[in-house]
Every structure is written in structure tokens, then in C-alpha cells.
C-alpha positions in Angstrom: 0.0 0.0 0.0 1.2 3.4 -0.9 1.4 6.1 1.7 -1.0 8.8 0.9 -1.2 12.1 2.7 -4.7 13.1 3.3 -5.3 16.7 4.3 -8.4 17.6 6.1 -10.0 20.7 4.7 -12.1 22.7 7.0 -14.8 24.9 5.6 -14.8 28.4 7.1 -18.2 29.9 7.2 -18.4 33.6 7.8 -20.5 34.6 10.8 -23.1 37.0 9.8 -24.1 39.5 12.5 -27.6 40.7 12.9 -28.1 44.3 12.2 -27.9 46.5 15.2 -31.2 47.8 16.4 -32.0 51.4 17.1 -34.4 53.0 19.6 -36.8 55.7 18.6 -37.0 58.3 21.4 -39.7 60.8 22.0 -38.2 64.0 23.5 -40.5 66.1 25.7 -41.3 69.7 25.0 -43.6 72.1 26.7 -45.5 73.3 23.6 -46.9 70.3 21.7 -50.3 69.4 23.0 -50.7 65.9 24.6 -53.5 65.0 22.3 -51.4 65.7 19.2 -48.5 63.6 20.5 -50.9 60.7 21.1 -52.3 61.1 17.6 -48.8 61.0 16.1 -47.8 57.9 18.1 -50.9 56.1 17.0 -50.5 57.1 13.4 -46.7 56.5 12.9 -46.0 53.8 15.4 -49.4 52.0 15.3 -49.8 52.1 19.1 -53.1 51.8 20.9 -54.6 54.8 22.6 -53.5 53.5 26.0 -49.9 52.7 24.8 -49.6 56.2 23.2 -50.9 57.9 26.3 -48.4 56.0 28.5 -45.5 56.8 26.2 -46.5 60.5 26.1 -46.9 60.7 29.9 -43.5 59.0 30.5 -41.8 61.5 28.2 -43.6 64.3 29.9 -42.5 63.2 33.3 -38.9 62.0 32.6 -38.0 64.2 29.6 -37.8 61.4 27.1 -39.2 58.0 26.4 -38.3 55.0 24.1 -41.2 54.6 21.7 -40.1 51.5 19.8 -37.0 49.6 18.6 -36.4 48.9 14.9 -33.6 48.3 12.4 -31.7 51.5 11.8 -33.3 52.6 8.5 -36.8 52.0 9.8 -36.1 53.7 13.1 -34.7 56.8 11.3 -37.6 57.0 8.8 -40.3 56.7 11.5 -38.5 59.3 13.7 -38.3 61.7 10.7 -41.9 61.1 9.7 -43.2 61.7 13.3 -41.0 64.9 13.7 -42.2 66.2 10.3 -45.8 65.7 11.3 -45.1 68.0 14.3 -43.3 70.6 12.2 -46.1 70.7 9.6 -48.6 71.4 12.4 -46.3 74.1 13.9 -45.1 72.2 16.9 -41.5 71.5 18.1 -42.2 67.8 18.4 -38.9 65.8 18.3 -38.2 62.1 17.8 -34.6 60.9 17.8 -32.8 57.6 17.3 -29.9 55.9 19.0 -28.3 52.5 18.8 -29.6 49.9 21.3 -27.0 48.6 23.7 
């Protein structure tokens, strides 16, 4: 029998990382009416009346509140849409995004 060298080949599979999620944050202001904030939360983020009121109240009491968590592009587009609704109505309503930890 002839000596044969057999080399073991290992297949390297690249690990794919899940995209990092981003939080959409409602920033409190003293000028936008509560009812308008609730309406925006329901329209853009599809929350119920109770959820929207709770988010609005938390932002009012603590200065800011996480509304939802999405992939970065979705979070940014929803934050922009909600902020633009406030601007078009003449309110300083502000939604921001930041990476989730």
C-alpha cells in the first residue's frame, strides 16, 4: 500500500451578524399638545390609545421615552416622519434615534 497524505479541509463559514437595532425616542417639549403627541404615536408607530398615552406621559415626566425599537433605517424613517408631522402642524415635536446597547 502506498502512503498517501490526506489533508483535512475545513470549511470556514463567515459569521453574519444581525443588524444593530435602534431605539426611537420621544423628546418632551412644553409646547406640543398631549392629544397631538398621542395622535402621532398612534399614526406613525401603530400604538393603541393606551400605549400612546403612556409613552407620552412618561416622556412628559422624565424628559424622554423610548417609543419602539427597529432596524436603523426603519427607526430613522419613522422618527423623521413623526418629527415632520409635528413641524407641519407648527409644533417643536422631536423624535430621535440611537443604537440599542
